[in-house]
C-alpha positions in Angstrom: -0.1 12.9 -45.5 0.1 12.7 -41.7 -1.9 16.2 -42.0 -4.2 14.5 -44.2 -4.4 11.4 -42.2 -5.7 13.4 -38.5 -8.1 15.6 -40.7 -10.1 13.0 -42.9 -12.8 11.4 -40.7 -16.5 10.3 -40.8 -17.8 14.1 -40.9 -17.5 14.4 -44.4 -20.3 11.4 -44.5 -22.8 13.4 -42.7 -22.4 17.3 -42.6 -22.8 18.0 -46.1 -26.6 17.6 -45.7 -26.7 20.0 -43.5 -23.9 22.3 -45.2 -26.1 21.8 -48.5 -29.5 23.2 -46.6 -27.7 26.3 -45.0 -25.6 27.3 -48.2 -28.7 27.7 -50.1 -27.2 27.7 -53.6 -24.7 25.7 -55.2 -21.9 28.3 -55.4 -22.1 29.1 -51.7 -21.8 25.3 -50.9 -18.7 24.6 -53.1 -17.3 28.0 -52.2 -17.8 27.2 -48.1 -16.0 24.1 -48.8 -12.8 25.6 -50.4 -13.1 28.7 -47.8 -13.0 26.2 -44.6 -9.7 24.8 -46.0 -8.2 28.0 -46.0 -9.3 28.9 -42.5 -7.5 25.6 -41.4 -4.4 26.5 -43.1 -4.5 29.9 -41.5 -5.5 28.4 -38.1 -3.0 25.5 -38.4 0.1 28.0 -39.5 -0.9 30.2 -36.3 -1.1 27.2 -33.8 2.3 25.7 -35.5 4.0 29.0 -34.4 2.7 29.6 -31.1 3.5 25.8 -30.5 7.2 26.3 -31.3 7.2 29.5 -29.9 5.9 28.4 -26.0 8.0 25.2 -25.5 6.0 22.7 -23.6 2.7 20.5 -23.3 -0.8 21.6 -22.9 -1.7 23.0 -26.4 -4.5 25.5 -26.2 -4.5 25.4 -22.4 -0.7 26.6 -22.3 -1.5 29.2 -24.9 -4.6 30.8 -23.6 -2.8 30.8 -20.0 0.3 32.3 -21.5 -1.9 35.3 -23.3 -4.9 35.6 -21.1 -4.0 34.0 -17.9 -4.8 30.9 -15.8 -8.4 31.6 -15.0 -9.1 31.7 -18.6 -7.3 28.7 -19.2 -8.6 26.9 -16.4 -12.2 27.9 -17.7 -11.3 26.2 -20.9 -10.2 22.7 -19.3 -13.6 22.9 -17.5 -15.5 23.9 -21.1 -13.7 20.9 -22.5 -15.0 18.3 -20.1 -18.5 19.7 -19.7 -19.4 20.6 -23.2 -16.7 20.1 -26.2 -15.7 16.7 -25.4 -18.8 15.3 -24.6 -20.4 17.1 -26.8 -18.3 15.8 -29.7 -18.7 12.2 -28.6 -22.4 12.6 -29.0 -22.0 14.2 -32.7 -20.0 11.5 -33.9 -22.3 9.3 -32.2 -25.1 10.6 -34.7 -22.8 9.9 -37.6 -22.5 6.1 -36.6 -26.0 5.9 -36.0 -27.2 7.4 -39.5 -24.9 4.6 -41.2 -25.8 1.6 -38.9 -29.2 2.5 -39.4 -29.2 1.8 -43.0 -27.5 -1.8 -42.2 -29.5 -2.8 -39.0 -32.8 -2.2 -37.3 -33.0 0.1 -34.2 -32.6 3.3 -35.7 -30.5 6.6 -35.6 -31.1 6.9 -32.1 -30.6 3.5 -30.9 -27.5 3.0 -32.8 -26.0 6.4 -31.2 -26.5 5.6 -27.7 -25.5 2.2 -28.2 -22.5 3.6 -29.7 -21.2 5.8 -26.9 -22.1 2.8 -24.6 -20.1 0.1 -26.5 -17.2 2.4 -26.6 -17.5 3.5 -23.2 -17.3 -0.1 -21.7 -14.8 -0.7 -24.3 -12.2 1.7 -22.5 -13.4 0.6 -19.5 -12.2 -2.8 -19.9 -8.7 -1.1 -20.3 -8.4 -2.0 -24.1 -6.8 0.1 -26.7 -6.8 0.2 -30.7 -3.1 -0.1 -32.1 -1.8 2.9 -34.3 -1.9 0.0 -37.2 -5.8 -0.4 -36.8 -6.2 3.5 -36.6 -4.1 3.8 -40.3 -6.6 1.0 -41.8 -9.1 2.8 -40.8 -8.3 6.0 -42.4 -7.1 4.0 -45.3 -10.1 2.6 -45.4 -12.2 6.2 -45.4 -10.0 7.4 -48.5 -10.8 4.5 -50.7 -14.4 4.7 -49.7 -14.2 8.7 -50.2 -12.5 7.7 -54.2 -15.2 5.0 -54.9 -18.0 7.6 -54.3 -16.5 10.4 -56.4 -16.3 7.9 -59.1 -19.7 6.3 -58.5 -21.6 9.9 -57.9 -19.8 11.3 -61.1 -20.9 8.1 -63.1 -24.8 8.1 -62.1 -26.6 10.1 -64.7 -27.3 13.9 -63.6 -29.6 14.0 -61.0 -30.6 10.4 -60.8 -31.1 10.2 -57.4 -33.0 13.5 -56.6 -36.1 13.5 -54.9 -39.3 14.7 -56.3 -40.5 18.5 -55.8 -41.9 19.1 -52.5 -40.0 16.0 -50.8 -37.0 18.4 -49.7 -37.0 20.1 -46.3 -37.2 24.4 -46.2 -33.8 25.7 -46.1 -32.8 28.3 -43.5 -29.8 30.1 -45.3 -27.0 30.7 -42.5 -23.7 30.8 -44.3 -21.8 31.3 -40.9 -23.3 28.5 -39.1 -22.9 26.5 -42.9 -19.5 27.2 -42.3 -19.4 25.8 -38.6 -20.4 22.3 -40.5 -17.5 22.7 -42.6 -15.2 23.4 -40.3 -16.2 20.6 -38.0 -15.5 18.1 -41.1 -12.0 19.8 -41.3 -11.6 19.3 -37.6 -8.1 17.9 -36.6 -5.9 20.7 -38.2 -5.1 21.8 -34.8 -3.9 18.7 -33.8 -1.9 18.5 -36.4 0.0 21.7 -35.9 1.5 20.0 -32.6 3.8 18.3 -34.9 6.2 21.3 -34.9 8.7 19.8 -32.6 9.1 16.6 -34.5 8.8 18.3 -38.6 12.1 18.2 -40.2 13.1 21.8 -40.8 10.9 23.3 -38.2 8.3 25.9 -38.5 8.7 26.2 -41.9 8.5 22.6 -43.1 5.5 21.9 -40.8 4.0 25.3 -42.6 4.7 23.6 -46.0 2.9 20.1 -44.7 0.0 21.7 -43.2 -0.6 23.7 -46.7 0.1 20.4 -48.7 -2.2 18.4 -46.6 -5.3 20.7 -45.9 -4.9 21.5 -49.7 -5.1 17.8 -50.6 -8.2 17.2 -48.2 -10.0 20.3 -49.4 -10.0 18.9 -53.0 -10.7 15.6 -52.1 -13.7 17.1 -49.9 -14.8 19.2 -53.0 -14.6 16.3 -55.0 -16.6 14.4 -52.8 -19.5 17.0 -52.6 -19.5 17.1 -56.3 -20.1 13.7 -56.5 -22.8 14.5 -54.1 -24.5 16.9 -56.0 -24.2 15.1 -59.4 -26.0 12.2 -58.3 -28.4 13.8 -55.5 -28.7 17.2 -56.8 -28.3 20.0 -53.6 -32.2 19.3 -52.5 -31.6 15.5 -52.5 -28.6 15.9 -50.3 -30.3 18.5 -48.0 -32.8 15.7 -47.3 -30.4 12.8 -47.4 -28.4 12.4 -43.9 -26.1 9.3 -45.3 -25.7 10.3 -49.1 -22.7 7.8 -49.4 -24.6 5.2 -48.4 -27.6 6.0 -51.1 -25.2 6.6 -53.5 -23.2 3.2 -53.4 -26.3 1.5 -53.7 -27.4 3.1 -56.5 -23.9 2.4 -57.9 -23.1 -1.0 -56.7 -26.1 -2.2 -55.2 -26.9 -3.5 -51.7 -23.3 -4.7 -51.1 -21.5 -1.4 -52.0 -24.0 0.6 -49.5 -23.1 -2.0 -46.7 -19.6 -1.6 -47.3 -19.8 2.2 -47.3 -21.8 2.5 -43.9 -19.8 -0.1 -42.2 -16.3 1.9 -43.3 -18.5 5.0 -42.1 -19.3 3.1 -38.9 -15.5 1.7 -38.2 -14.3 5.7 -38.6 -16.9 6.6 -36.3 -15.9 4.3 -33.6 -12.1 4.9 -34.2 -13.0 8.5 -33.1 -15.5 8.1 -30.5 -12.9 5.8 -28.9 -10.0 8.4 -29.2 -12.2 11.1 -28.0 -13.4 8.8 -25.3 -9.7 8.0 -24.1 -8.5 11.6 -23.8 -11.7 13.0 -22.7 -12.1 10.7 -19.7 -7.9 11.5 -19.1 -8.3 15.3 -19.3 -11.5 15.1 -16.9 -9.4 13.0 -14.6 -6.6 15.4 -14.2 -9.1 17.9 -13.6 -10.7 16.0 -10.7 -7.3 16.1 -9.0 -6.6 19.6 -9.5 -10.2 20.8 -8.2 -10.9 19.6 -4.8 -14.8 19.8 -5.8 -14.5 17.2 -8.7 -11.9 14.9 -6.7 -14.0 11.6 -7.3 -13.0 12.4 -10.8 -9.5 11.8 -10.5 -9.6 8.3 -9.0 -7.5 5.9 -11.4 -7.8 2.5 -11.8 -4.0 0.7 -11.6 -5.3 -2.6 -12.4 -6.7 -1.4 -16.1 -4.7 1.8 -16.1 -8.2 3.8 -16.6 -9.7 6.6 -14.9 -13.1 4.7 -13.7 -15.1 7.2 -12.8 -14.4 9.6 -15.4 -15.4 7.4 -17.8 -18.5 6.5 -16.4 -19.6 10.4 -15.5 -18.2 11.3 -19.5 -20.3 8.3 -20.8 -23.4 9.0 -19.0 -23.1 12.7 -19.8 -22.6 12.1 -23.4 -25.8 9.4 -23.4 -27.8 12.4 -22.1 -27.1 14.5 -24.6 -27.7 11.9 -27.4 -30.9 11.2 -25.4 -31.6 14.9 -26.1 -30.6 15.4 -29.4 -33.0 12.3 -30.3 -35.6 14.8 -29.1 -34.4 17.4 -31.8 -35.2 18.2 -34.9 -32.0 17.0 -36.3 -29.8 15.3 -33.3 -26.3 15.9 -35.4 -27.5 19.6 -35.9 -28.4 19.8 -32.3 -25.0 18.4 -31.1 -22.9 20.9 -33.2 -25.5 23.7 -31.8 -24.3 22.6 -28.4 -20.6 22.8 -28.9 -20.1 25.6 -31.6 -20.3 28.5 -29.4 -18.2 27.1 -26.9 -15.5 25.5 -29.4 -15.3 29.0 -31.2 -15.4 31.3 -28.2 -12.0 29.6 -26.9 -11.1 29.1 -30.2 -11.0 32.8 -31.0 -9.5 33.8 -27.7 -6.6 31.4 -28.7 -6.1 33.1 -32.1 -5.8 36.2 -30.3 -2.8 35.3 -28.3 -0.3 36.8 -30.4 -1.8 40.2 -30.0 -1.0 39.4 -26.1 2.1 38.0 -26.0 5.4 39.5 -27.1 7.7 37.6 -29.8 4.8 36.7 -31.6 3.9 39.2 -33.9 5.2 37.1 -37.0 2.3 35.6 -36.2 -0.5 38.3 -36.6 -0.9 38.3 -40.5 -2.7 34.6 -40.1 -4.2 35.2 -37.0 -6.4 38.1 -38.3 -8.2 36.3 -40.6 -8.5 33.3 -38.3 -9.9 35.4 -35.6 -12.5 37.3 -37.9 -13.6 33.9 -39.3 -13.9 32.3 -36.0 -15.8 35.6 -34.3 -17.9 35.5 -37.7 -18.9 31.5 -36.8 -19.2 32.6 -33.1 -21.8 35.1 -33.4 -23.4 33.0 -36.4 -23.8 30.1 -33.8 -24.9 32.0 -31.1 -27.4 34.0 -33.5 -28.8 30.7 -34.9 -29.2 29.3 -31.5 -31.3 32.5 -30.3 -33.4 32.4 -33.3 -34.2 28.4 -32.7 -34.9 28.9 -28.9 -37.3 31.9 -30.0 -39.1 29.0 -31.7 -39.3 26.8 -28.8 -36.5 24.5 -30.8 -34.7 22.3 -28.3 -31.0 22.6 -30.7 -31.5 26.3 -29.9 -31.8 25.6 -26.0 -29.0 23.2 -26.1 -26.6 25.9 -27.9 -27.4 28.5 -25.3 -27.0 25.6 -22.4 -23.5 24.9 -23.6 -22.4 28.5 -22.8 -24.6 28.2 -19.5 -22.5 25.4 -18.6 -19.2 27.2 -19.1 -20.4 30.1 -16.7 -21.4 27.5 -14.3 -17.9 26.3 -14.1 -16.7 30.0 -13.5 -16.7 30.0 -9.6 -14.8 26.6 -9.6 -11.8 28.1 -11.3 -12.1 31.4 -9.6 -11.7 29.4 -6.4 -8.8 27.3 -7.8 -7.2 30.7 -8.5 -7.7 32.3 -5.1 -6.4 29.5 -3.5 -3.3 29.6 -5.5 -2.6 33.1 -4.6 -3.1 32.4 -0.8 -0.5 29.5 -1.5 -2.7 26.9 -0.2 -3.9 25.3 -3.6 -1.9 23.0 -5.7 1.4 24.3 -7.5 1.1 22.7 -10.8 -1.3 23.8 -13.4 
């Protein structure tokens, strides 16, 4: 249940529209959700084994440092700050914006911008969300998903499907569709770090990951079946907020409002956690790299990294603004983060082949790395195609990789200082 609670988030209320467009047909659409669950299990098993074998904190940073050295590990920290974390904030903000726009005037872009600004101010004030509140939000999401399954399957088949010619043209790309699926399965890597606390050790954690992700996969397939039953594949493609539309048809305006509010709360919960952890990681990087020293300032009175929060919020707001200029802001932000995210995840997946004593992890790591390479290749290729068509999302996808390269001089300078004995001793 802990694994399921970590994985289930607001993405299932928004990403299926993009998966439907990119999958092209119903068997591929449903198969991708099952495949995504399998990849999450393989990745979780690989991560859990490494987390248990490499004692200590740091997660992917530690894995990469052990397998590839401190330069690659340092570049990963830079990538999290410059691309992955801020891009994730913008991505989730578009989910909140899509559903708040069904409740209130202001439009998707307006509410996406407001979401980032409000959560940043919330964290600047030194406020925090309790674990109990987080659990209540998770429970509300699960109840909303269960209600959607019942509502979508109870409505007359295809009753909300659009008329012919009212759906956007599809551009089939199974690899990119899987990127959106894995976005919705996000969190399995966080669950893998519970290995030290799991009774029964790694074997118990494997069972927990298998059971939890299977539960999530079944729930996701059921929700998507309800979307398809009510909207049809073409209708889902044209509906960025399918849950609100189905709830309105089944339960009236009040039902739609409740679902939209639950999704917005779920998105705000994710935004809060991402803002909190991202700013602290940025602060730590500022203390480690003299060129970014301003980011390391800490406000003791409020116990927050003020400069890091402001910079992170400003970058995320800029990304939301750029996404608003694209054909689909949510898709544009996924295009921005996906190549960088999967580049480093593939490097993590290959660590068992570079570190002695991890041979038992190579069996799950091989298909996990292969899937990651497929998604990396697909996301870069799609960005190149869109850039060739002068689509902003394509330039954003290539720009994320360029930002990672831009951080290389900083990381190399730090490594050289450490080798000379003049740099900080800590990682």
